[in-house]
Legacy VTK file of the C-alpha trace (Angstrom):
# vtk DataFile Version 3.0
C-alpha trace
ASCII
DATASET POLYDATA
POINTS 223 float
13.651 -10.697 -16.228
15.702 -10.939 -13.082
16.495 -7.211 -13.480
12.760 -6.495 -13.545
12.204 -8.666 -10.528
14.846 -6.777 -8.626
13.262 -3.444 -9.738
9.815 -4.715 -8.769
11.156 -5.403 -5.223
12.490 -1.983 -4.958
9.078 -0.554 -6.080
7.365 -2.648 -3.406
9.727 -1.410 -0.850
9.186 2.174 -1.846
5.320 1.745 -1.827
5.215 0.034 1.578
7.724 2.532 3.136
5.723 5.530 1.784
2.441 4.072 2.844
3.688 3.655 6.412
5.147 7.257 6.626
2.021 8.662 4.719
-0.446 6.937 7.178
1.617 8.241 10.333
1.628 11.727 8.962
-1.932 11.789 7.823
-3.210 10.742 11.209
-1.000 13.255 12.943
-1.760 16.148 10.657
-5.390 15.298 10.389
-5.965 15.214 14.127
-3.876 18.327 14.619
-6.042 20.122 12.090
-8.996 19.494 14.567
-7.071 20.731 17.677
-8.476 23.425 19.897
-5.170 25.071 19.818
-4.661 27.570 16.995
-0.904 27.093 16.803
-1.266 23.273 16.296
-3.873 23.864 13.514
-1.531 26.341 11.826
1.249 23.793 11.898
-1.063 21.274 10.203
-2.273 23.752 7.730
1.283 24.979 6.722
2.303 21.295 6.337
-0.786 20.569 4.242
-0.514 23.554 1.959
3.121 23.220 1.357
3.354 19.565 0.464
0.036 19.613 -1.414
0.955 22.751 -3.403
4.445 21.671 -4.582
5.418 18.838 -6.927
6.427 15.515 -5.404
9.379 15.328 -7.874
10.528 18.732 -6.693
10.258 17.707 -3.118
12.187 14.428 -4.034
14.992 16.377 -5.692
15.113 18.831 -2.779
15.516 16.067 -0.241
18.182 14.111 -2.267
20.211 16.976 -3.721
19.635 20.111 -1.624
19.230 18.696 1.861
22.761 17.170 2.090
24.210 20.551 0.954
22.443 22.294 3.906
23.005 19.576 6.495
26.215 17.855 5.342
24.601 14.446 5.497
23.718 12.461 2.300
20.461 10.795 2.043
20.253 7.248 0.506
18.180 7.537 -2.743
15.501 5.098 -1.642
15.101 6.680 1.642
14.852 10.176 -0.047
12.259 8.803 -2.357
10.180 7.202 0.637
10.403 10.344 2.497
9.276 12.600 -0.294
6.342 10.160 -1.051
5.275 9.920 2.614
5.401 13.612 3.168
3.402 14.371 -0.034
0.810 11.747 0.141
0.498 12.120 3.897
-0.699 15.786 3.235
-3.576 14.529 1.154
-4.266 11.774 3.568
-4.549 14.368 6.496
-7.838 15.657 4.716
-9.130 12.223 4.638
-8.438 11.604 8.283
-10.007 15.063 9.172
-13.147 14.382 7.170
-13.632 10.896 8.569
-13.331 12.144 12.169
-15.749 14.984 11.582
-18.265 12.442 10.040
-18.596 10.461 13.325
-22.182 11.261 14.554
-22.344 13.895 17.120
-24.417 11.584 19.391
-21.445 9.252 19.703
-19.151 12.161 20.909
-22.053 13.285 23.380
-22.312 9.705 24.769
-18.528 9.490 25.336
-18.556 12.774 27.275
-21.636 11.483 29.317
-19.567 8.438 30.285
-16.953 10.834 31.639
-14.231 9.604 29.249
-11.083 11.885 28.943
-10.446 13.534 25.482
-7.822 10.869 24.737
-10.231 8.007 25.647
-12.991 9.571 23.568
-10.707 9.780 20.523
-9.092 6.333 21.172
-12.105 4.198 21.996
-15.067 5.965 20.408
-14.171 8.267 17.563
-11.248 6.765 15.754
-12.622 3.196 15.542
-15.843 4.564 13.835
-13.723 7.124 11.626
-11.549 4.295 10.450
-14.504 2.856 8.458
-14.794 6.090 6.684
-11.060 6.742 6.164
-10.313 3.318 4.485
-11.791 3.849 1.056
-10.274 7.282 0.259
-6.929 6.109 1.676
-7.054 3.296 -0.786
-7.114 5.727 -3.491
-4.270 7.725 -1.816
-2.176 4.516 -1.610
-2.823 3.773 -5.273
-1.659 7.269 -6.267
1.577 6.666 -4.096
2.111 3.461 -5.907
2.020 5.261 -9.207
4.039 8.059 -7.861
6.996 5.456 -6.990
7.858 5.605 -10.692
9.386 8.916 -9.995
12.125 7.531 -7.713
14.016 6.459 -10.731
14.725 10.109 -11.283
17.109 10.037 -8.377
18.775 6.851 -9.527
16.741 4.373 -7.408
16.840 0.993 -9.267
13.033 0.537 -9.216
10.915 -1.113 -11.904
10.882 1.885 -14.176
14.805 2.288 -13.987
15.282 -1.297 -14.599
12.807 -1.300 -17.574
14.570 1.603 -19.187
17.928 -0.203 -18.749
16.504 -3.257 -20.429
15.109 -1.280 -23.370
18.455 0.485 -23.696
20.256 -2.854 -23.996
18.028 -4.042 -26.725
15.077 -5.844 -25.172
11.717 -5.457 -26.881
10.207 -2.327 -25.445
6.614 -3.453 -25.914
7.028 -6.579 -23.979
8.918 -4.769 -21.174
6.386 -2.128 -20.871
3.527 -4.632 -20.919
5.239 -6.455 -17.996
5.654 -3.279 -16.245
2.032 -2.221 -16.568
0.843 -5.646 -15.398
2.950 -5.418 -12.315
1.550 -2.034 -11.432
-2.047 -3.349 -11.994
-1.309 -6.396 -9.824
0.122 -4.398 -7.001
-2.820 -1.992 -7.110
-5.222 -4.964 -6.985
-3.396 -6.367 -3.920
-3.627 -2.933 -2.081
-7.365 -2.535 -2.941
-8.013 -6.161 -1.804
-6.284 -5.536 1.520
-7.987 -2.294 2.106
-11.402 -3.663 1.384
-10.791 -6.444 3.775
-9.576 -4.084 6.374
-12.653 -1.935 5.825
-15.087 -4.910 6.482
-13.310 -5.853 9.524
-13.319 -2.368 10.910
-17.012 -2.065 10.247
-17.636 -5.291 12.063
-15.748 -4.187 15.071
-17.894 -1.117 15.538
-21.031 -2.580 14.290
-21.401 -0.105 11.439
-22.951 -0.557 7.870
-20.185 0.239 5.521
-22.410 1.636 2.846
-24.366 3.835 5.225
-21.101 5.298 6.557
-19.821 6.018 3.133
-23.008 7.931 2.335
-22.567 9.957 5.680
-19.011 10.668 4.794
-19.884 11.971 1.302
-22.820 13.900 2.680
-20.601 15.684 5.175
-22.830 15.250 8.073
LINES 1 224
223 0 1 2 3 4 5 6 7 8 9 10 11 12 13 14 15 16 17 18 19 20 21 22 23 24 25 26 27 28 29 30 31 32 33 34 35 36 37 38 39 40 41 42 43 44 45 46 47 48 49 50 51 52 53 54 55 56 57 58 59 60 61 62 63 64 65 66 67 68 69 70 71 72 73 74 75 76 77 78 79 80 81 82 83 84 85 86 87 88 89 90 91 92 93 94 95 96 97 98 99 100 101 102 103 104 105 106 107 108 109 110 111 112 113 114 115 116 117 118 119 120 121 122 123 124 125 126 127 128 129 130 131 132 133 134 135 136 137 138 139 140 141 142 143 144 145 146 147 148 149 150 151 152 153 154 155 156 157 158 159 160 161 162 163 164 165 166 167 168 169 170 171 172 173 174 175 176 177 178 179 180 181 182 183 184 185 186 187 188 189 190 191 192 193 194 195 196 197 198 199 200 201 202 203 204 205 206 207 208 209 210 211 212 213 214 215 216 217 218 219 220 221 222
C-alpha cells in the first residue's frame, strides 16, 4: 500500500504539472490562432497540427530519449512526462479557447470598441471573462484525458501509480485487488477535477452575470 500511495502522489504531480502547462499553452495558442497576423496564426496552426497529429507516447519518448542526444542535456523522467502531456493536451485545449472566444457575442465586442478600450483591454476585461464560462466544461474533459494519459509516464520509468502497481503485481500481490485500487484512485481524482471545474464555472458565470446553460448552448451552436 505505501508503494501505491507513493505512485499516486507522482500521478497527482504529473496531472497538476500537465494541467498548468496545457492551460498556458492552450491560452497562448488559442489566442494566437485568432491573431490578425498571418505568421502568428501559422505558428499556432503548426503547433496544433503537430501535437494533435502525433502520439503523446511518441512525443514523450522523443523528449526523454532523443532530446538529450540532440542537446546534451538529460531531461528528468517526470519533467519529460509533464512536458509531453502539457504540449499534447495544450494543442487540444487551444481549440477550446479559440471556440469560446469566438462564441462571445459580437455586441459585447462592439460595446468594448465604443468605450474606446485598447485591444488588450477588450480581451482582458470584456472577452476573456465571458469566454472563460464557455471554456471550462470542455477543458474539464481535456483535463480528464490528461489524467488518464499520465499512465503513459510509466513507460519512461516514472514511478507513478501504474508503475508501482505493476511492481506490486510482479512481487506476488493480488492483481485484482491492486487494479481495483488503481481504478478507484483514477475515478476519485477525476471526480475531484470535475468538482473543481464545475465550481469554477459557476463562479466565473456569476462574475460576468451570465447563465451557464445559455452560454453552453451558444457555444455548441457556434454563434
